[in-house]
CHARMM internal coordinates of N, CA and C (Angstrom, degrees):
IC EDIT
DIST 1 N 1 CA 1.4192
DIST 1 CA 1 C 1.5253
ANGL 1 N 1 CA 1 C 110.63
DIST 1 C 2 N 1.3332
ANGL 1 CA 1 C 2 N 115.13
DIHE 1 N 1 CA 1 C 2 N -34.80
DIST 2 N 2 CA 1.4759
ANGL 1 C 2 N 2 CA 119.11
DIHE 1 CA 1 C 2 N 2 CA 178.39
DIST 2 CA 2 C 1.4111
ANGL 2 N 2 CA 2 C 114.48
DIHE 1 C 2 N 2 CA 2 C -57.86
DIST 2 C 3 N 1.3875
ANGL 2 CA 2 C 3 N 113.47
DIHE 2 N 2 CA 2 C 3 N -47.40
DIST 3 N 3 CA 1.5252
ANGL 2 C 3 N 3 CA 120.71
DIHE 2 CA 2 C 3 N 3 CA 176.37
DIST 3 CA 3 C 1.5150
ANGL 3 N 3 CA 3 C 113.92
DIHE 2 C 3 N 3 CA 3 C -54.82
DIST 3 C 4 N 1.3235
ANGL 3 CA 3 C 4 N 113.59
DIHE 3 N 3 CA 3 C 4 N -46.71
DIST 4 N 4 CA 1.5219
ANGL 3 C 4 N 4 CA 120.31
DIHE 3 CA 3 C 4 N 4 CA 179.98
DIST 4 CA 4 C 1.4299
ANGL 4 N 4 CA 4 C 114.11
DIHE 3 C 4 N 4 CA 4 C -63.73
DIST 4 C 5 N 1.3669
ANGL 4 CA 4 C 5 N 113.70
DIHE 4 N 4 CA 4 C 5 N -40.91
DIST 5 N 5 CA 1.4402
ANGL 4 C 5 N 5 CA 117.69
DIHE 4 CA 4 C 5 N 5 CA 176.47
DIST 5 CA 5 C 1.4707
ANGL 5 N 5 CA 5 C 116.60
DIHE 4 C 5 N 5 CA 5 C -58.01
DIST 5 C 6 N 1.3247
ANGL 5 CA 5 C 6 N 114.31
DIHE 5 N 5 CA 5 C 6 N -24.10
DIST 6 N 6 CA 1.4230
ANGL 5 C 6 N 6 CA 126.42
DIHE 5 CA 5 C 6 N 6 CA -178.46
DIST 6 CA 6 C 1.5113
ANGL 6 N 6 CA 6 C 116.04
DIHE 5 C 6 N 6 CA 6 C -95.02
DIST 6 C 7 N 1.3218
ANGL 6 CA 6 C 7 N 114.73
DIHE 6 N 6 CA 6 C 7 N 1.85
DIST 7 N 7 CA 1.4159
ANGL 6 C 7 N 7 CA 122.23
DIHE 6 CA 6 C 7 N 7 CA 171.92
DIST 7 CA 7 C 1.5956
ANGL 7 N 7 CA 7 C 114.48
DIHE 6 C 7 N 7 CA 7 C 97.36
DIST 7 C 8 N 1.3763
ANGL 7 CA 7 C 8 N 113.84
DIHE 7 N 7 CA 7 C 8 N 11.61
DIST 8 N 8 CA 1.4530
ANGL 7 C 8 N 8 CA 118.17
DIHE 7 CA 7 C 8 N 8 CA 174.95
DIST 8 CA 8 C 1.5148
ANGL 8 N 8 CA 8 C 110.50
DIHE 7 C 8 N 8 CA 8 C -87.41
DIST 8 C 9 N 1.4337
ANGL 8 CA 8 C 9 N 112.97
DIHE 8 N 8 CA 8 C 9 N 148.85
DIST 9 N 9 CA 1.5218
ANGL 8 C 9 N 9 CA 119.31
DIHE 8 CA 8 C 9 N 9 CA 173.77
DIST 9 CA 9 C 1.4443
ANGL 9 N 9 CA 9 C 102.74
DIHE 8 C 9 N 9 CA 9 C -89.34
DIST 9 C 10 N 1.3474
ANGL 9 CA 9 C 10 N 119.61
DIHE 9 N 9 CA 9 C 10 N 128.05
DIST 10 N 10 CA 1.4368
ANGL 9 C 10 N 10 CA 127.50
DIHE 9 CA 9 C 10 N 10 CA 179.01
DIST 10 CA 10 C 1.4863
ANGL 10 N 10 CA 10 C 110.04
DIHE 9 C 10 N 10 CA 10 C -118.59
DIST 10 C 11 N 1.3625
ANGL 10 CA 10 C 11 N 115.14
DIHE 10 N 10 CA 10 C 11 N 125.03
DIST 11 N 11 CA 1.4139
ANGL 10 C 11 N 11 CA 121.90
DIHE 10 CA 10 C 11 N 11 CA 173.44
DIST 11 CA 11 C 1.4954
ANGL 11 N 11 CA 11 C 102.66
DIHE 10 C 11 N 11 CA 11 C -115.49
DIST 11 C 12 N 1.3564
ANGL 11 CA 11 C 12 N 110.69
DIHE 11 N 11 CA 11 C 12 N 141.52
DIST 12 N 12 CA 1.5913
ANGL 11 C 12 N 12 CA 116.39
DIHE 11 CA 11 C 12 N 12 CA -177.29
DIST 12 CA 12 C 1.5913
ANGL 12 N 12 CA 12 C 110.10
DIHE 11 C 12 N 12 CA 12 C -124.63
DIST 12 C 13 N 1.2667
ANGL 12 CA 12 C 13 N 116.57
DIHE 12 N 12 CA 12 C 13 N 155.70
DIST 13 N 13 CA 1.4862
ANGL 12 C 13 N 13 CA 120.68
DIHE 12 CA 12 C 13 N 13 CA 172.70
DIST 13 CA 13 C 1.4699
ANGL 13 N 13 CA 13 C 106.70
DIHE 12 C 13 N 13 CA 13 C -139.55
DIST 13 C 14 N 1.2567
ANGL 13 CA 13 C 14 N 122.10
DIHE 13 N 13 CA 13 C 14 N 146.82
DIST 14 N 14 CA 1.3893
ANGL 13 C 14 N 14 CA 130.71
DIHE 13 CA 13 C 14 N 14 CA -176.87
DIST 14 CA 14 C 1.5897
ANGL 14 N 14 CA 14 C 115.20
DIHE 13 C 14 N 14 CA 14 C -87.93
DIST 14 C 15 N 1.3626
ANGL 14 CA 14 C 15 N 111.06
DIHE 14 N 14 CA 14 C 15 N -12.77
DIST 15 N 15 CA 1.4333
ANGL 14 C 15 N 15 CA 122.26
DIHE 14 CA 14 C 15 N 15 CA 177.75
DIST 15 CA 15 C 1.4853
ANGL 15 N 15 CA 15 C 115.75
DIHE 14 C 15 N 15 CA 15 C -155.15
DIST 15 C 16 N 1.3339
ANGL 15 CA 15 C 16 N 120.57
DIHE 15 N 15 CA 15 C 16 N 165.86
DIST 16 N 16 CA 1.4165
ANGL 15 C 16 N 16 CA 128.04
DIHE 15 CA 15 C 16 N 16 CA -161.06
DIST 16 CA 16 C 1.7120
ANGL 16 N 16 CA 16 C 102.69
DIHE 15 C 16 N 16 CA 16 C -68.69
DIST 16 C 17 N 1.1265
ANGL 16 CA 16 C 17 N 118.16
DIHE 16 N 16 CA 16 C 17 N -48.39
DIST 17 N 17 CA 1.4998
ANGL 16 C 17 N 17 CA 118.73
DIHE 16 CA 16 C 17 N 17 CA -174.64
DIST 17 CA 17 C 1.4800
ANGL 17 N 17 CA 17 C 113.38
DIHE 16 C 17 N 17 CA 17 C -61.48
DIST 17 C 18 N 1.3521
ANGL 17 CA 17 C 18 N 116.75
DIHE 17 N 17 CA 17 C 18 N -36.86
DIST 18 N 18 CA 1.3869
ANGL 17 C 18 N 18 CA 119.17
DIHE 17 CA 17 C 18 N 18 CA -178.35
DIST 18 CA 18 C 1.6728
ANGL 18 N 18 CA 18 C 106.88
DIHE 17 C 18 N 18 CA 18 C -78.08
DIST 18 C 19 N 1.1717
ANGL 18 CA 18 C 19 N 116.46
DIHE 18 N 18 CA 18 C 19 N -34.72
DIST 19 N 19 CA 1.4505
ANGL 18 C 19 N 19 CA 121.90
DIHE 18 CA 18 C 19 N 19 CA 178.09
DIST 19 CA 19 C 1.6645
ANGL 19 N 19 CA 19 C 111.94
DIHE 18 C 19 N 19 CA 19 C -64.76
DIST 19 C 20 N 1.3452
ANGL 19 CA 19 C 20 N 109.40
DIHE 19 N 19 CA 19 C 20 N -40.53
DIST 20 N 20 CA 1.4851
ANGL 19 C 20 N 20 CA 114.30
DIHE 19 CA 19 C 20 N 20 CA 173.65
DIST 20 CA 20 C 1.3938
ANGL 20 N 20 CA 20 C 111.97
DIHE 19 C 20 N 20 CA 20 C -66.87
DIST 20 C 21 N 1.2595
ANGL 20 CA 20 C 21 N 123.73
DIHE 20 N 20 CA 20 C 21 N -37.30
DIST 21 N 21 CA 1.3893
ANGL 20 C 21 N 21 CA 123.52
DIHE 20 CA 20 C 21 N 21 CA -179.49
DIST 21 CA 21 C 1.5355
ANGL 21 N 21 CA 21 C 113.45
DIHE 20 C 21 N 21 CA 21 C -66.43
DIST 21 C 22 N 1.3078
ANGL 21 CA 21 C 22 N 112.55
DIHE 21 N 21 CA 21 C 22 N -39.34
DIST 22 N 22 CA 1.5122
ANGL 21 C 22 N 22 CA 121.66
DIHE 21 CA 21 C 22 N 22 CA 173.04
DIST 22 CA 22 C 1.5470
ANGL 22 N 22 CA 22 C 115.05
DIHE 21 C 22 N 22 CA 22 C -57.54
DIST 22 C 23 N 1.4035
ANGL 22 CA 22 C 23 N 110.60
DIHE 22 N 22 CA 22 C 23 N -41.18
DIST 23 N 23 CA 1.4173
ANGL 22 C 23 N 23 CA 122.22
DIHE 22 CA 22 C 23 N 23 CA 179.87
DIST 23 CA 23 C 1.4998
ANGL 23 N 23 CA 23 C 110.42
DIHE 22 C 23 N 23 CA 23 C -64.35
DIST 23 C 24 N 1.2905
ANGL 23 CA 23 C 24 N 117.44
DIHE 23 N 23 CA 23 C 24 N -47.66
DIST 24 N 24 CA 1.3976
ANGL 23 C 24 N 24 CA 127.90
DIHE 23 CA 23 C 24 N 24 CA -174.74
DIST 24 CA 24 C 1.7121
ANGL 24 N 24 CA 24 C 106.15
DIHE 23 C 24 N 24 CA 24 C -74.17
DIST 24 C 25 N 1.2847
ANGL 24 CA 24 C 25 N 121.25
DIHE 24 N 24 CA 24 C 25 N -30.71
DIST 25 N 25 CA 1.4533
ANGL 24 C 25 N 25 CA 120.64
DIHE 24 CA 24 C 25 N 25 CA -176.49
DIST 25 CA 25 C 1.5345
ANGL 25 N 25 CA 25 C 107.79
DIHE 24 C 25 N 25 CA 25 C -75.18
DIST 25 C 26 N 1.4566
ANGL 25 CA 25 C 26 N 115.93
DIHE 25 N 25 CA 25 C 26 N -37.12
DIST 26 N 26 CA 1.4564
ANGL 25 C 26 N 26 CA 123.24
DIHE 25 CA 25 C 26 N 26 CA -172.75
DIST 26 CA 26 C 1.4392
ANGL 26 N 26 CA 26 C 105.71
DIHE 25 C 26 N 26 CA 26 C -154.75
DIST 26 C 27 N 1.4541
ANGL 26 CA 26 C 27 N 111.45
DIHE 26 N 26 CA 26 C 27 N 90.22
DIST 27 N 27 CA 1.5379
ANGL 26 C 27 N 27 CA 114.85
DIHE 26 CA 26 C 27 N 27 CA -178.26
DIST 27 CA 27 C 1.4946
ANGL 27 N 27 CA 27 C 109.31
DIHE 26 C 27 N 27 CA 27 C -56.46
DIST 27 C 28 N 1.2926
ANGL 27 CA 27 C 28 N 116.69
DIHE 27 N 27 CA 27 C 28 N 136.09
DIST 28 N 28 CA 1.3658
ANGL 27 C 28 N 28 CA 125.14
DIHE 27 CA 27 C 28 N 28 CA 179.72
DIST 28 CA 28 C 1.6634
ANGL 28 N 28 CA 28 C 111.93
DIHE 27 C 28 N 28 CA 28 C -88.21
DIST 28 C 29 N 1.2375
ANGL 28 CA 28 C 29 N 118.61
DIHE 28 N 28 CA 28 C 29 N 169.24
DIST 29 N 29 CA 1.4750
ANGL 28 C 29 N 29 CA 123.02
DIHE 28 CA 28 C 29 N 29 CA 169.55
DIST 29 CA 29 C 1.4824
ANGL 29 N 29 CA 29 C 118.14
DIHE 28 C 29 N 29 CA 29 C -71.28
DIST 29 C 30 N 1.3918
ANGL 29 CA 29 C 30 N 112.50
DIHE 29 N 29 CA 29 C 30 N -31.35
DIST 30 N 30 CA 1.5819
ANGL 29 C 30 N 30 CA 121.92
DIHE 29 CA 29 C 30 N 30 CA -178.82
DIST 30 CA 30 C 1.4760
ANGL 30 N 30 CA 30 C 103.36
DIHE 29 C 30 N 30 CA 30 C -154.66
DIST 30 C 31 N 1.3537
ANGL 30 CA 30 C 31 N 115.12
DIHE 30 N 30 CA 30 C 31 N 151.36
DIST 31 N 31 CA 1.4754
ANGL 30 C 31 N 31 CA 127.48
DIHE 30 CA 30 C 31 N 31 CA -179.88
DIST 31 CA 31 C 1.5685
ANGL 31 N 31 CA 31 C 108.61
DIHE 30 C 31 N 31 CA 31 C -119.57
DIST 31 C 32 N 1.2125
ANGL 31 CA 31 C 32 N 117.65
DIHE 31 N 31 CA 31 C 32 N 120.14
DIST 32 N 32 CA 1.4793
ANGL 31 C 32 N 32 CA 122.37
DIHE 31 CA 31 C 32 N 32 CA 163.54
DIST 32 CA 32 C 1.4491
ANGL 32 N 32 CA 32 C 113.02
DIHE 31 C 32 N 32 CA 32 C -95.65
DIST 32 C 33 N 1.3485
ANGL 32 CA 32 C 33 N 121.58
DIHE 32 N 32 CA 32 C 33 N 120.76
DIST 33 N 33 CA 1.3096
ANGL 32 C 33 N 33 CA 122.80
DIHE 32 CA 32 C 33 N 33 CA -174.74
DIST 33 CA 33 C 1.5985
ANGL 33 N 33 CA 33 C 110.65
DIHE 32 C 33 N 33 CA 33 C -115.95
DIST 33 C 34 N 1.1906
ANGL 33 CA 33 C 34 N 117.43
DIHE 33 N 33 CA 33 C 34 N 127.94
DIST 34 N 34 CA 1.5235
ANGL 33 C 34 N 34 CA 121.37
DIHE 33 CA 33 C 34 N 34 CA 178.53
DIST 34 CA 34 C 1.5157
ANGL 34 N 34 CA 34 C 106.52
DIHE 33 C 34 N 34 CA 34 C -79.95
DIST 34 C 35 N 1.4281
ANGL 34 CA 34 C 35 N 115.76
DIHE 34 N 34 CA 34 C 35 N 126.17
DIST 35 N 35 CA 1.3884
ANGL 34 C 35 N 35 CA 120.10
DIHE 34 CA 34 C 35 N 35 CA -179.86
DIST 35 CA 35 C 1.5676
ANGL 35 N 35 CA 35 C 113.57
DIHE 34 C 35 N 35 CA 35 C -58.51
DIST 35 C 36 N 1.3399
ANGL 35 CA 35 C 36 N 115.10
DIHE 35 N 35 CA 35 C 36 N -40.76
DIST 36 N 36 CA 1.4703
ANGL 35 C 36 N 36 CA 120.75
DIHE 35 CA 35 C 36 N 36 CA -167.47
DIST 36 CA 36 C 1.6132
ANGL 36 N 36 CA 36 C 109.31
DIHE 35 C 36 N 36 CA 36 C -106.88
DIST 36 C 37 N 1.3734
ANGL 36 CA 36 C 37 N 115.82
DIHE 36 N 36 CA 36 C 37 N 40.98
DIST 37 N 37 CA 1.4569
ANGL 36 C 37 N 37 CA 115.79
DIHE 36 CA 36 C 37 N 37 CA 175.69
DIST 37 CA 37 C 1.5613
ANGL 37 N 37 CA 37 C 115.32
DIHE 36 C 37 N 37 CA 37 C -70.60
DIST 37 C 38 N 1.2545
ANGL 37 CA 37 C 38 N 117.03
DIHE 37 N 37 CA 37 C 38 N 157.88
DIST 38 N 38 CA 1.5901
ANGL 37 C 38 N 38 CA 117.42
DIHE 37 CA 37 C 38 N 38 CA 179.51
DIST 38 CA 38 C 1.4881
ANGL 38 N 38 CA 38 C 109.38
DIHE 37 C 38 N 38 CA 38 C -73.54
DIST 38 C 39 N 1.2814
ANGL 38 CA 38 C 39 N 115.53
DIHE 38 N 38 CA 38 C 39 N 162.46
DIST 39 N 39 CA 1.5219
ANGL 38 C 39 N 39 CA 121.81
DIHE 38 CA 38 C 39 N 39 CA -172.61
DIST 39 CA 39 C 1.4788
ANGL 39 N 39 CA 39 C 107.69
DIHE 38 C 39 N 39 CA 39 C 67.60
DIST 39 C 40 N 1.4360
ANGL 39 CA 39 C 40 N 112.47
DIHE 39 N 39 CA 39 C 40 N -130.81
DIST 40 N 40 CA 1.4806
ANGL 39 C 40 N 40 CA 109.66
DIHE 39 CA 39 C 40 N 40 CA 179.47
DIST 40 CA 40 C 1.4929
ANGL 40 N 40 CA 40 C 115.31
DIHE 39 C 40 N 40 CA 40 C -67.94
DIST 40 C 41 N 1.3278
ANGL 40 CA 40 C 41 N 119.87
DIHE 40 N 40 CA 40 C 41 N 144.59
DIST 41 N 41 CA 1.4017
ANGL 40 C 41 N 41 CA 123.83
DIHE 40 CA 40 C 41 N 41 CA 178.22
DIST 41 CA 41 C 1.5572
ANGL 41 N 41 CA 41 C 115.55
DIHE 40 C 41 N 41 CA 41 C -66.11
DIST 41 C 42 N 1.2607
ANGL 41 CA 41 C 42 N 120.10
DIHE 41 N 41 CA 41 C 42 N 166.81
DIST 42 N 42 CA 1.3490
ANGL 41 C 42 N 42 CA 121.40
DIHE 41 CA 41 C 42 N 42 CA -175.89
DIST 42 CA 42 C 1.6562
ANGL 42 N 42 CA 42 C 105.17
DIHE 41 C 42 N 42 CA 42 C -73.23
DIST 42 C 43 N 1.3000
ANGL 42 CA 42 C 43 N 114.88
DIHE 42 N 42 CA 42 C 43 N -23.02
DIST 43 N 43 CA 1.5910
ANGL 42 C 43 N 43 CA 112.23
DIHE 42 CA 42 C 43 N 43 CA 177.66
DIST 43 CA 43 C 1.4156
ANGL 43 N 43 CA 43 C 105.36
DIHE 42 C 43 N 43 CA 43 C -72.82
DIST 43 C 44 N 1.3537
ANGL 43 CA 43 C 44 N 119.52
DIHE 43 N 43 CA 43 C 44 N -45.52
DIST 44 N 44 CA 1.5323
ANGL 43 C 44 N 44 CA 122.25
DIHE 43 CA 43 C 44 N 44 CA 176.05
DIST 44 CA 44 C 1.5590
ANGL 44 N 44 CA 44 C 112.24
DIHE 43 C 44 N 44 CA 44 C -48.18
DIST 44 C 45 N 1.3511
ANGL 44 CA 44 C 45 N 112.60
DIHE 44 N 44 CA 44 C 45 N -51.98
DIST 45 N 45 CA 1.4607
ANGL 44 C 45 N 45 CA 115.48
DIHE 44 CA 44 C 45 N 45 CA 176.71
DIST 45 CA 45 C 1.3695
ANGL 45 N 45 CA 45 C 118.23
DIHE 44 C 45 N 45 CA 45 C -58.46
DIST 45 C 46 N 1.2954
ANGL 45 CA 45 C 46 N 117.94
DIHE 45 N 45 CA 45 C 46 N -46.13
DIST 46 N 46 CA 1.4185
ANGL 45 C 46 N 46 CA 126.06
DIHE 45 CA 45 C 46 N 46 CA 172.59
DIST 46 CA 46 C 1.5051
ANGL 46 N 46 CA 46 C 115.24
DIHE 45 C 46 N 46 CA 46 C -51.48
DIST 46 C 47 N 1.1703
ANGL 46 CA 46 C 47 N 114.07
DIHE 46 N 46 CA 46 C 47 N -50.00
DIST 47 N 47 CA 1.4973
ANGL 46 C 47 N 47 CA 121.11
DIHE 46 CA 46 C 47 N 47 CA -175.73
DIST 47 CA 47 C 1.4770
ANGL 47 N 47 CA 47 C 110.44
DIHE 46 C 47 N 47 CA 47 C -70.28
DIST 47 C 48 N 1.2944
ANGL 47 CA 47 C 48 N 118.37
DIHE 47 N 47 CA 47 C 48 N -33.30
DIST 48 N 48 CA 1.5540
ANGL 47 C 48 N 48 CA 125.67
DIHE 47 CA 47 C 48 N 48 CA 169.04
DIST 48 CA 48 C 1.4690
ANGL 48 N 48 CA 48 C 110.92
DIHE 47 C 48 N 48 CA 48 C -62.76
DIST 48 C 49 N 1.2785
ANGL 48 CA 48 C 49 N 115.59
DIHE 48 N 48 CA 48 C 49 N -50.83
DIST 49 N 49 CA 1.3919
ANGL 48 C 49 N 49 CA 116.37
DIHE 48 CA 48 C 49 N 49 CA -176.36
DIST 49 CA 49 C 1.6286
ANGL 49 N 49 CA 49 C 112.20
DIHE 48 C 49 N 49 CA 49 C -68.85
DIST 49 C 50 N 1.2593
ANGL 49 CA 49 C 50 N 117.94
DIHE 49 N 49 CA 49 C 50 N -35.14
DIST 50 N 50 CA 1.5024
ANGL 49 C 50 N 50 CA 123.97
DIHE 49 CA 49 C 50 N 50 CA -177.29
DIST 50 CA 50 C 1.5635
ANGL 50 N 50 CA 50 C 105.53
DIHE 49 C 50 N 50 CA 50 C -72.78
DIST 50 C 51 N 1.4261
ANGL 50 CA 50 C 51 N 119.94
DIHE 50 N 50 CA 50 C 51 N -25.50
DIST 51 N 51 CA 1.4433
ANGL 50 C 51 N 51 CA 115.26
DIHE 50 CA 50 C 51 N 51 CA 175.97
DIST 51 CA 51 C 1.3539
ANGL 51 N 51 CA 51 C 118.92
DIHE 50 C 51 N 51 CA 51 C -82.26
DIST 51 C 52 N 1.3600
ANGL 51 CA 51 C 52 N 117.64
DIHE 51 N 51 CA 51 C 52 N -1.36
DIST 52 N 52 CA 1.5766
ANGL 51 C 52 N 52 CA 118.75
DIHE 51 CA 51 C 52 N 52 CA -175.95
DIST 52 CA 52 C 1.5779
ANGL 52 N 52 CA 52 C 104.60
DIHE 51 C 52 N 52 CA 52 C -110.96
DIST 52 C 53 N 1.2589
ANGL 52 CA 52 C 53 N 109.55
DIHE 52 N 52 CA 52 C 53 N 132.08
DIST 53 N 53 CA 1.4883
ANGL 52 C 53 N 53 CA 122.38
DIHE 52 CA 52 C 53 N 53 CA 177.61
DIST 53 CA 53 C 1.5345
ANGL 53 N 53 CA 53 C 111.52
DIHE 52 C 53 N 53 CA 53 C -56.34
DIST 53 C 54 N 1.2755
ANGL 53 CA 53 C 54 N 117.96
DIHE 53 N 53 CA 53 C 54 N -32.58
DIST 54 N 54 CA 1.5177
ANGL 53 C 54 N 54 CA 122.79
DIHE 53 CA 53 C 54 N 54 CA -176.80
DIST 54 CA 54 C 1.5194
ANGL 54 N 54 CA 54 C 109.61
DIHE 53 C 54 N 54 CA 54 C -72.95
DIST 54 C 55 N 1.3298
ANGL 54 CA 54 C 55 N 117.99
DIHE 54 N 54 CA 54 C 55 N -22.98
DIST 55 N 55 CA 1.5026
ANGL 54 C 55 N 55 CA 120.91
DIHE 54 CA 54 C 55 N 55 CA -171.12
DIST 55 CA 55 C 1.6239
ANGL 55 N 55 CA 55 C 112.49
DIHE 54 C 55 N 55 CA 55 C -125.34
DIST 55 C 56 N 1.3463
ANGL 55 CA 55 C 56 N 118.81
DIHE 55 N 55 CA 55 C 56 N -11.60
DIST 56 N 56 CA 1.2900
ANGL 55 C 56 N 56 CA 114.86
DIHE 55 CA 55 C 56 N 56 CA -169.50
DIST 56 CA 56 C 1.5353
ANGL 56 N 56 CA 56 C 122.91
DIHE 55 C 56 N 56 CA 56 C -69.20
DIST 56 C 57 N 1.4060
ANGL 56 CA 56 C 57 N 113.40
DIHE 56 N 56 CA 56 C 57 N -14.79
DIST 57 N 57 CA 1.4323
ANGL 56 C 57 N 57 CA 120.81
DIHE 56 CA 56 C 57 N 57 CA -178.78
DIST 57 CA 57 C 1.4825
ANGL 57 N 57 CA 57 C 113.21
DIHE 56 C 57 N 57 CA 57 C -95.30
DIST 57 C 58 N 1.2936
ANGL 57 CA 57 C 58 N 117.08
DIHE 57 N 57 CA 57 C 58 N 2.50
DIST 58 N 58 CA 1.4447
ANGL 57 C 58 N 58 CA 120.24
DIHE 57 CA 57 C 58 N 58 CA -179.68
DIST 58 CA 58 C 1.4683
ANGL 58 N 58 CA 58 C 107.20
DIHE 57 C 58 N 58 CA 58 C -83.20
DIST 58 C 59 N 1.3805
ANGL 58 CA 58 C 59 N 118.96
DIHE 58 N 58 CA 58 C 59 N 130.00
DIST 59 N 59 CA 1.4460
ANGL 58 C 59 N 59 CA 124.93
DIHE 58 CA 58 C 59 N 59 CA -177.16
DIST 59 CA 59 C 1.4658
ANGL 59 N 59 CA 59 C 106.22
DIHE 58 C 59 N 59 CA 59 C -64.57
DIST 59 C 60 N 1.4718
ANGL 59 CA 59 C 60 N 119.80
DIHE 59 N 59 CA 59 C 60 N 129.72
DIST 60 N 60 CA 1.4203
ANGL 59 C 60 N 60 CA 123.91
DIHE 59 CA 59 C 60 N 60 CA 174.88
DIST 60 CA 60 C 1.4887
ANGL 60 N 60 CA 60 C 112.21
DIHE 59 C 60 N 60 CA 60 C -123.37
DIST 60 C 61 N 1.2985
ANGL 60 CA 60 C 61 N 114.84
DIHE 60 N 60 CA 60 C 61 N 152.52
DIST 61 N 61 CA 1.5240
ANGL 60 C 61 N 61 CA 122.16
DIHE 60 CA 60 C 61 N 61 CA -173.88
DIST 61 CA 61 C 1.5494
ANGL 61 N 61 CA 61 C 104.52
DIHE 60 C 61 N 61 CA 61 C -134.42
DIST 61 C 62 N 1.2550
ANGL 61 CA 61 C 62 N 119.62
DIHE 61 N 61 CA 61 C 62 N 119.70
DIST 62 N 62 CA 1.4214
ANGL 61 C 62 N 62 CA 123.16
DIHE 61 CA 61 C 62 N 62 CA 177.55
DIST 62 CA 62 C 1.5623
ANGL 62 N 62 CA 62 C 108.96
DIHE 61 C 62 N 62 CA 62 C -84.94
DIST 62 C 63 N 1.2260
ANGL 62 CA 62 C 63 N 121.39
DIHE 62 N 62 CA 62 C 63 N 123.16
DIST 63 N 63 CA 1.3921
ANGL 62 C 63 N 63 CA 127.34
DIHE 62 CA 62 C 63 N 63 CA 176.34
DIST 63 CA 63 C 1.4882
ANGL 63 N 63 CA 63 C 118.23
DIHE 62 C 63 N 63 CA 63 C -124.45
DIST 63 C 64 N 1.1747
ANGL 63 CA 63 C 64 N 122.42
DIHE 63 N 63 CA 63 C 64 N 161.21
DIST 64 N 64 CA 1.5675
ANGL 63 C 64 N 64 CA 124.75
DIHE 63 CA 63 C 64 N 64 CA -178.54
DIST 64 CA 64 C 1.6202
ANGL 64 N 64 CA 64 C 106.48
DIHE 63 C 64 N 64 CA 64 C -160.16
DIST 64 C 65 N 1.3817
ANGL 64 CA 64 C 65 N 112.64
DIHE 64 N 64 CA 64 C 65 N 155.38
DIST 65 N 65 CA 1.4062
ANGL 64 C 65 N 65 CA 113.45
DIHE 64 CA 64 C 65 N 65 CA 177.05
DIST 65 CA 65 C 1.6558
ANGL 65 N 65 CA 65 C 102.68
DIHE 64 C 65 N 65 CA 65 C -117.80
DIST 65 C 66 N 1.2185
ANGL 65 CA 65 C 66 N 106.33
DIHE 65 N 65 CA 65 C 66 N 159.38
DIST 66 N 66 CA 1.4642
ANGL 65 C 66 N 66 CA 117.41
DIHE 65 CA 65 C 66 N 66 CA 178.01
DIST 66 CA 66 C 1.5562
ANGL 66 N 66 CA 66 C 111.50
DIHE 65 C 66 N 66 CA 66 C -116.72
DIST 66 C 67 N 1.2405
ANGL 66 CA 66 C 67 N 116.56
DIHE 66 N 66 CA 66 C 67 N 118.88
DIST 67 N 67 CA 1.4623
ANGL 66 C 67 N 67 CA 120.44
DIHE 66 CA 66 C 67 N 67 CA 174.78
DIST 67 CA 67 C 1.5224
ANGL 67 N 67 CA 67 C 110.94
DIHE 66 C 67 N 67 CA 67 C -86.34
DIST 67 C 68 N 1.3685
ANGL 67 CA 67 C 68 N 110.46
DIHE 67 N 67 CA 67 C 68 N 122.00
DIST 68 N 68 CA 1.4210
ANGL 67 C 68 N 68 CA 115.54
DIHE 67 CA 67 C 68 N 68 CA 178.55
DIST 68 CA 68 C 1.3682
ANGL 68 N 68 CA 68 C 115.65
DIHE 67 C 68 N 68 CA 68 C -82.26
DIST 68 C 69 N 1.2995
ANGL 68 CA 68 C 69 N 120.50
DIHE 68 N 68 CA 68 C 69 N 138.02
DIST 69 N 69 CA 1.4628
ANGL 68 C 69 N 69 CA 125.71
DIHE 68 CA 68 C 69 N 69 CA 176.77
DIST 69 CA 69 C 1.5045
ANGL 69 N 69 CA 69 C 110.93
DIHE 68 C 69 N 69 CA 69 C -96.29
DIST 69 C 70 N 1.2567
ANGL 69 CA 69 C 70 N 119.77
DIHE 69 N 69 CA 69 C 70 N 133.87
DIST 70 N 70 CA 1.4460
ANGL 69 C 70 N 70 CA 123.35
DIHE 69 CA 69 C 70 N 70 CA 179.44
DIST 70 CA 70 C 1.5824
ANGL 70 N 70 CA 70 C 117.82
DIHE 69 C 70 N 70 CA 70 C -104.80
END
COOR INIT
IC SEED 1 N 1 CA 1 C
IC BUILD
């Protein structure tokens, strides 16, 4: 929501295969990849995208959230 509030168009996917399809359908300016996504991991998606000439030059940032236990 922070990115959208600052004028960015954000597309999201709940798992790697859907995200990869979104990227291929309309290549973004930057990709944020969740390290711990369901299905393929963020590392696997990153590796796959970096290995493809169509997506290898898109900047990618690996992110993850930490759930605090109380």
